[in-house]
C-alpha positions as CSV (number, residue, x, y, z in Angstrom):
1,M,11.3,-229.8,-24.4
2,I,13.8,-228.0,-26.5
3,E,13.3,-224.2,-26.9
4,A,15.3,-221.8,-29.0
5,V,14.8,-218.0,-28.8
6,G,16.4,-215.6,-31.2
7,L,19.3,-218.0,-31.9
8,T,22.0,-216.5,-34.0
9,K,25.4,-217.8,-34.9
10,R,28.1,-216.0,-37.0
11,Y,31.4,-217.2,-38.2
12,G,33.2,-214.0,-39.2
13,A,31.3,-212.5,-42.1
14,K,29.3,-215.7,-42.5
15,T,25.9,-215.9,-40.7
16,A,25.0,-219.5,-40.3
17,V,21.9,-219.1,-38.2
18,Y,19.9,-215.9,-37.8
19,N,17.2,-215.1,-35.2
20,L,15.9,-218.7,-35.1
21,S,13.1,-219.4,-32.6
22,F,11.2,-222.7,-32.3
23,Q,10.1,-225.4,-29.8
24,V,10.5,-229.1,-30.0
25,R,7.7,-230.7,-27.8
26,P,7.7,-234.1,-26.2
27,G,5.5,-236.9,-27.4
28,A,6.1,-236.4,-31.1
29,V,8.9,-236.9,-33.7
30,T,9.9,-233.5,-35.0
31,G,11.7,-233.4,-38.3
32,F,14.4,-230.8,-38.9
33,L,14.6,-230.0,-42.6
34,G,16.6,-227.6,-44.8
35,P,18.9,-227.5,-47.8
36,N,22.7,-228.1,-47.5
37,G,24.3,-225.2,-45.7
38,S,21.0,-224.0,-44.2
39,G,22.4,-224.2,-40.6
40,K,20.8,-227.5,-39.3
41,S,24.1,-229.0,-38.0
42,T,25.1,-225.6,-36.5
43,T,21.7,-225.4,-34.7
44,M,22.1,-228.9,-33.3
45,R,25.6,-228.2,-32.1
46,M,24.4,-225.1,-30.2
47,I,21.6,-227.1,-28.6
48,L,24.2,-229.5,-27.3
49,G,26.6,-226.7,-26.1
50,L,29.3,-227.6,-28.7
51,D,29.0,-224.1,-30.2
52,N,28.3,-220.9,-28.4
53,P,25.5,-218.8,-30.0
54,T,26.5,-215.2,-31.0
55,S,23.1,-214.1,-29.6
56,G,20.0,-215.7,-28.3
57,Q,19.7,-218.9,-26.3
58,V,18.6,-222.4,-26.6
59,T,17.5,-224.5,-23.6
60,I,16.6,-228.1,-22.8
61,G,13.9,-228.4,-20.1
62,G,14.5,-224.8,-19.2
63,Y,18.3,-225.1,-18.8
64,P,21.2,-224.7,-21.2
65,Y,22.9,-228.0,-21.9
66,R,26.0,-227.2,-20.0
67,K,24.0,-226.5,-16.8
68,L,22.0,-229.7,-16.9
69,P,23.0,-232.0,-14.0
70,N,24.5,-235.2,-15.5
71,A,23.4,-234.2,-19.0
72,A,24.3,-237.5,-20.5
73,R,21.5,-239.1,-18.5
74,Q,19.0,-236.6,-19.8
75,V,20.0,-235.9,-23.4
76,G,21.2,-238.4,-26.0
77,A,22.6,-237.4,-29.4
78,L,24.0,-238.7,-32.6
79,L,25.7,-236.0,-34.7
80,D,28.7,-237.9,-36.2
81,A,28.6,-241.7,-36.5
82,K,32.4,-241.8,-37.0
83,A,33.3,-239.9,-33.8
84,V,34.7,-243.1,-32.3
85,H,38.3,-244.1,-31.5
86,G,39.0,-246.8,-34.2
87,G,41.1,-248.8,-31.9
88,R,38.4,-249.4,-29.4
89,S,35.8,-252.2,-29.7
90,A,32.1,-251.3,-29.7
91,R,31.7,-252.5,-26.1
92,S,34.8,-250.6,-24.9
93,H,33.6,-247.4,-26.5
94,L,30.2,-247.6,-24.8
95,L,31.7,-248.8,-21.5
96,S,33.9,-245.7,-21.4
97,L,30.9,-243.4,-22.0
98,A,28.9,-245.3,-19.3
99,Q,31.7,-244.9,-16.7
100,L,31.9,-241.2,-17.3
101,S,28.2,-240.7,-16.7
102,G,27.8,-243.2,-13.8
103,I,25.8,-245.7,-15.9
104,P,26.0,-249.3,-14.9
105,A,27.9,-251.7,-17.2
106,R,24.9,-253.9,-17.8
107,R,23.3,-251.0,-19.7
108,V,26.0,-251.3,-22.3
109,D,25.1,-254.9,-23.1
110,E,21.4,-253.9,-23.2
111,V,21.9,-251.2,-25.8
112,L,24.2,-253.4,-27.9
113,G,21.3,-255.8,-28.2
114,V,18.8,-253.0,-29.0
115,V,20.9,-251.9,-32.0
116,G,21.8,-255.4,-33.1
117,L,25.6,-255.2,-32.5
118,Q,25.9,-257.9,-29.8
119,D,27.7,-260.3,-32.1
120,V,30.4,-257.7,-33.0
121,A,30.7,-256.1,-29.6
122,K,34.4,-257.1,-29.2
123,K,35.5,-256.0,-32.7
124,R,37.3,-252.8,-33.3
125,S,35.1,-250.0,-34.6
126,K,37.6,-249.0,-37.4
127,G,36.5,-252.1,-39.3
128,F,32.8,-251.1,-39.1
129,S,30.8,-250.2,-42.1
130,L,28.9,-246.9,-42.3
131,G,25.7,-248.6,-41.2
132,M,27.3,-250.4,-38.3
133,G,28.8,-247.1,-37.2
134,Q,25.3,-245.5,-37.3
135,R,24.0,-248.3,-35.1
136,L,26.9,-247.8,-32.6
137,G,26.1,-244.0,-32.5
138,I,22.4,-244.7,-31.8
139,A,23.5,-247.1,-29.0
140,A,25.5,-244.3,-27.5
141,A,22.5,-241.9,-27.7
142,L,20.3,-244.5,-25.9
143,L,22.9,-245.3,-23.3
144,G,21.6,-243.1,-20.5
145,D,17.9,-243.8,-21.3
146,P,17.4,-240.0,-21.9
147,Q,14.2,-238.1,-22.3
148,V,15.5,-235.9,-25.1
149,L,17.1,-237.4,-28.2
150,L,18.7,-235.6,-31.2
151,F,19.7,-237.5,-34.4
152,D,21.5,-236.0,-37.4
153,E,20.9,-238.2,-40.5
154,P,20.4,-241.4,-38.4
155,V,19.5,-243.7,-41.4
156,N,22.6,-242.8,-43.5
157,G,24.2,-246.0,-44.6
158,L,21.6,-248.3,-43.2
159,D,20.0,-251.1,-45.3
160,P,16.2,-251.2,-45.7
161,E,15.7,-253.4,-42.6
162,G,17.8,-250.9,-40.6
163,I,15.8,-247.9,-41.9
164,L,12.6,-249.6,-40.9
165,W,14.0,-250.3,-37.5
166,V,15.1,-246.7,-36.9
167,R,11.7,-245.5,-38.0
168,N,9.9,-247.7,-35.6
169,L,12.4,-246.9,-32.8
170,M,11.8,-243.2,-33.1
171,K,8.0,-243.6,-33.1
172,A,8.3,-245.8,-30.0
173,L,10.5,-243.3,-28.2
174,A,8.1,-240.5,-28.9
175,A,5.1,-242.7,-27.8
176,E,6.8,-243.0,-24.5
177,G,6.6,-239.2,-24.1
178,R,10.2,-238.4,-25.1
179,T,11.4,-235.5,-27.2
180,V,12.7,-236.7,-30.5
181,F,14.4,-234.2,-32.9
182,V,15.6,-235.7,-36.2
183,S,17.5,-234.0,-39.0
184,S,17.3,-235.7,-42.4
185,H,17.3,-235.1,-46.2
186,L,15.2,-238.2,-47.0
187,M,11.7,-236.8,-47.5
188,S,10.2,-240.2,-47.9
189,E,11.4,-241.2,-44.5
190,M,10.3,-237.9,-42.9
191,A,6.8,-238.3,-44.4
192,L,6.6,-241.8,-42.7
193,T,8.3,-240.9,-39.4
194,A,7.8,-237.2,-38.4
195,D,4.7,-235.7,-36.9
196,H,5.9,-232.1,-36.9
197,L,8.3,-230.2,-39.1
198,I,10.7,-227.4,-38.6
199,V,12.1,-226.1,-41.9
200,I,14.9,-223.6,-42.2
201,G,16.7,-222.0,-45.1
202,R,19.8,-219.9,-45.1
203,G,19.7,-219.9,-41.3
204,Q,16.2,-218.6,-41.0
205,L,12.9,-220.3,-40.0
206,L,10.7,-221.1,-43.0
207,S,8.0,-223.3,-41.5
208,D,7.0,-224.7,-38.1
209,M,3.9,-226.9,-38.4
210,S,2.6,-230.4,-38.7
211,V,3.4,-232.6,-41.7
212,K,-0.2,-232.5,-42.9
213,D,-0.5,-228.7,-42.7
214,F,2.9,-228.3,-44.3
215,I,1.9,-230.3,-47.4
216,S,-1.4,-228.6,-47.6
217,A,0.1,-225.1,-47.3
218,N,2.9,-225.7,-49.9
219,S,1.1,-227.6,-52.7
220,A,-1.9,-227.4,-54.8
221,D,-4.2,-230.4,-54.9
222,F,-5.7,-231.3,-58.3
223,A,-7.8,-233.9,-60.0
224,R,-6.5,-236.0,-62.9
225,V,-9.1,-236.5,-65.6
226,R,-8.8,-238.6,-68.8
227,T,-11.3,-238.9,-71.7
228,P,-11.2,-241.5,-74.5
229,D,-8.0,-241.0,-76.5
230,T,-9.8,-241.9,-79.7
231,E,-12.2,-238.9,-79.3
232,P,-10.2,-235.7,-78.9
233,Q,-13.4,-233.6,-79.3
234,L,-14.6,-234.9,-75.9
235,R,-11.5,-233.6,-74.2
236,E,-12.2,-230.1,-75.7
237,K,-15.8,-230.3,-74.8
238,L,-15.1,-231.2,-71.2
239,T,-12.4,-228.5,-70.9
240,S,-14.9,-225.8,-71.9
241,A,-17.4,-227.1,-69.4
242,L,-14.9,-227.2,-66.5
243,T,-13.5,-223.7,-67.4
244,E,-17.0,-222.2,-67.4
245,A,-17.6,-223.7,-64.0
246,G,-14.6,-221.9,-62.6
247,G,-12.0,-224.6,-62.8
248,Q,-8.5,-224.3,-64.0
249,V,-7.6,-226.9,-66.6
250,L,-4.1,-227.7,-67.8
251,P,-3.1,-230.5,-70.3
252,E,-0.8,-233.2,-69.2
253,Q,1.9,-234.7,-71.4
254,D,0.1,-238.0,-71.7
255,G,-3.2,-236.5,-72.9
256,A,-4.9,-236.3,-69.5
257,L,-6.2,-233.1,-67.9
258,R,-5.1,-231.5,-64.7
259,V,-8.1,-229.8,-63.0
260,M,-7.8,-227.4,-60.1
261,G,-10.4,-225.5,-58.2
262,L,-13.2,-228.1,-58.5
263,P,-13.9,-231.1,-56.3
264,L,-14.2,-234.5,-57.8
265,P,-18.0,-234.9,-57.5
266,R,-18.5,-231.5,-59.3
267,I,-16.2,-232.7,-62.1
268,S,-18.1,-235.9,-62.4
269,D,-21.4,-234.0,-62.6
270,L,-20.2,-231.6,-65.2
271,A,-18.9,-234.5,-67.4
272,H,-22.3,-236.2,-67.1
273,D,-24.1,-233.0,-68.0
274,V,-22.2,-232.6,-71.3
275,D,-22.3,-236.3,-72.1
276,V,-18.6,-237.0,-71.9
277,R,-17.3,-240.4,-70.9
278,L,-14.4,-240.5,-68.4
279,W,-11.6,-243.1,-68.4
280,E,-10.0,-241.7,-65.3
281,L,-11.0,-239.3,-62.5
282,S,-8.6,-239.5,-59.6
283,P,-7.4,-237.1,-56.9
284,H,-3.8,-236.1,-56.6
285,Q,-2.2,-234.9,-53.3
286,A,1.4,-233.6,-53.4
287,S,4.0,-235.5,-51.5
288,L,6.2,-234.1,-48.8
289,E,9.1,-233.9,-51.3
290,E,7.0,-231.8,-53.7
291,A,5.9,-229.4,-50.9
292,Y,9.4,-229.2,-49.5
293,M,10.9,-228.4,-52.9
294,R,8.4,-225.6,-53.5
295,M,9.0,-224.2,-50.0
296,T,12.8,-224.2,-50.3
297,Q,13.4,-223.5,-54.0
298,G,14.5,-219.9,-53.2
299,A,16.8,-220.9,-50.3
300,V,19.1,-223.4,-52.1
301,D,22.8,-222.3,-52.1
302,Y,24.2,-225.1,-54.2
303,R,22.5,-225.7,-57.5
304,S,23.8,-228.1,-60.2
305,T,24.0,-227.1,-63.9
306,I,23.7,-229.2,-67.0
307,D,26.9,-230.9,-68.1
308,Q,27.7,-229.4,-71.5
309,K,30.5,-231.9,-72.1
310,A,32.4,-229.1,-73.9
311,G,35.1,-230.6,-76.1
312,L,34.6,-234.2,-74.9
313,Q,31.9,-235.5,-77.2
314,Q,33.2,-237.7,-80.0
315,P,31.9,-236.9,-83.5
316,L,29.3,-239.3,-84.9
317,P,30.6,-241.9,-87.4
318,P,29.7,-241.4,-91.1
319,G,26.1,-242.3,-91.7
320,A,25.1,-242.5,-88.0
321,Q,22.0,-240.7,-86.8
322,P,22.0,-238.7,-83.6
323,P,19.8,-240.1,-80.8
324,M,16.2,-239.1,-80.9
325,P,15.1,-236.9,-77.9
326,V,12.8,-238.7,-75.4
327,P,9.4,-237.0,-75.1
328,G,9.0,-235.4,-71.7
329,Q,12.6,-236.0,-70.6
330,G,13.8,-233.2,-68.3
331,Q,10.3,-232.3,-67.2
332,P,9.3,-232.6,-63.5
333,G,8.1,-236.0,-62.7
334,W,9.6,-237.7,-65.7
335,Y,10.9,-241.2,-65.3
336,A,12.6,-243.5,-67.8
337,P,10.1,-245.8,-69.5
338,P,10.2,-249.6,-68.9
339,A,11.7,-251.9,-71.5
340,P,9.4,-252.8,-74.4
341,Q,7.2,-255.8,-73.8
342,Q,6.0,-258.6,-76.0
343,G,3.0,-260.6,-74.8
344,G,3.3,-259.5,-71.2
345,Q,7.0,-260.4,-71.1
346,F,10.0,-258.2,-71.5
347,A,11.5,-258.4,-75.0
348,P,14.8,-260.2,-75.1
349,P,17.9,-258.3,-76.1
350,Q,18.7,-258.2,-79.8
351,G,20.2,-261.4,-81.1
352,Q,18.9,-263.6,-78.2
353,P,16.1,-266.2,-78.7
354,P,12.7,-265.5,-76.9
355,A,12.6,-266.9,-73.4
356,G,10.0,-269.4,-72.1
357,P,7.9,-268.9,-69.0
358,Y,10.8,-269.6,-66.6
359,G,13.6,-267.9,-68.5
360,A,14.7,-270.9,-70.6
361,P,14.7,-270.6,-74.4
362,A,11.3,-271.2,-75.9
363,P,10.8,-274.6,-77.6
364,G,11.9,-274.4,-81.3
365,A,13.8,-271.2,-80.8
366,A,17.0,-270.8,-82.7
367,P,20.1,-270.8,-80.4
368,A,21.8,-267.5,-79.6
369,P,24.8,-266.6,-81.8
370,A,28.2,-266.8,-80.2
371,P,29.6,-263.7,-78.6
372,G,31.2,-261.5,-81.3
373,A,29.5,-263.2,-84.2
374,P,27.8,-260.9,-86.8
375,Q,24.1,-260.4,-86.1
376,P,21.6,-261.6,-88.8
377,N,19.8,-258.9,-90.8
378,P,16.1,-259.2,-89.8
379,Y,15.0,-257.6,-93.1
380,A,17.0,-259.8,-95.5
381,Q,15.2,-262.2,-97.7
382,A,16.1,-265.9,-97.4
383,A,17.9,-267.2,-100.4
384,P,16.7,-270.5,-102.1
385,Q,18.6,-273.5,-100.9
386,A,20.4,-275.8,-103.2
387,P,18.9,-279.3,-103.6
388,A,20.6,-282.0,-101.5
389,Q,23.1,-284.1,-103.4
390,P,24.4,-287.6,-102.7
391,V,27.8,-287.9,-101.2
392,A,29.2,-290.4,-103.7
393,T,28.4,-288.4,-106.8
394,P,29.7,-284.9,-107.7
395,A,27.5,-282.2,-106.6
396,A,25.4,-280.5,-109.4
397,P,26.0,-276.8,-109.7
398,A,23.5,-274.7,-107.9
399,P,20.7,-273.2,-110.0
400,A,21.3,-269.7,-111.1
401,Q,19.9,-267.1,-108.8
402,P,17.6,-264.3,-110.2
403,A,19.4,-261.1,-110.6
404,A,16.7,-259.2,-108.6
405,A,17.2,-261.3,-105.5
406,P,20.9,-261.5,-104.5
407,A,21.8,-264.2,-102.1
408,A,21.7,-263.2,-98.4
409,P,24.6,-263.8,-96.1
410,A,22.6,-266.6,-94.4
411,A,23.1,-268.8,-97.5
412,A,26.9,-268.9,-97.2
413,P,27.2,-271.5,-94.5
414,A,25.1,-274.0,-96.6
415,A,27.4,-273.6,-99.6
416,D,30.5,-274.2,-97.5
417,L,29.0,-277.3,-96.1
418,T,28.3,-278.8,-99.6
419,K,31.9,-278.2,-100.6
420,S,33.2,-279.9,-97.5
421,E,31.1,-283.0,-98.3
422,D,32.4,-283.1,-101.9
423,A,35.9,-283.0,-100.6
424,R,35.4,-286.1,-98.6
């Protein structure tokens, strides 16, 4: 078990961690969350004895890290995946760590297989990708088969298969009764991996509770209700009934209603009583990311601003219209809409023929124009075609076109073809 009591660390006038107290218990994956600069890395370094606290103390199993007998056999850690001599191979790096801690050499080959690096064990680590470096760091943490493990951003640089592997590995280690302490900024992974959360902001403790309790305490559950779009009076009727029953009703951007303070069965009964048909009645529970953002919104040190592009925007060409604003863009939860669809399939780009069921051009579709060729005007009216003339006789002049219907550009290729035939 890891226990911190009144942990404080100052760097001159900067206080990185202030009066931090928590416990990391065995048998569970404990997530360590906080914005950039909140003191997570500093706290983990003090746990491992790499930094001395200004005041307070932190112990592992009741002892400071530096007083643990053969600490490498009891504590494994991954703080920096690139903390490896680039000229050493993966196996040589692990072998040197094993020899320093009295770990047999066969354990090196075991952990290389666990992390999937057995095929590159003899390659120098300077040629490793970020994901391979993460795997090597995890192998070093598992080398002594420790009971306490600390990981700082362990899935950084891993592919989806590697992320799933790390997730299952941590759960398996915790199921064996080990203490697993993980720092990460990926809320989706923490929601799937962690059982307990410790959240800090600006060096101070903000929360110490289970994932379920954290989401419940920092979010407001609500019901999403939708009435027929063709009958707006039903929406107003239902809103009045829900408000009179003590619910809070807010309109959504897509026309639905967000109802808080009333359970779903009560909402259904009220809609039935006022004779309102419902198209949707669904519960909504906030995600870990939403709850985390609400908890830490006042403890963020680095906030981005809108790029004004001052002096860099080019003036619009004459006659061009500025882009239309996208409804809802910039609001919380907004995502770019999908491409327009036609008949269940995505519409082809402008100037390309419609695609068949397997991506090939549909039968009878006109071929796509060559790159750089002018695009046909979809609103132009087709000009009357000149009657076909025999090759041996001179071509009769084309009938005069009405003044109200000028010839479209599409008629030009046909006229050129007639002239070329006359020339022969």
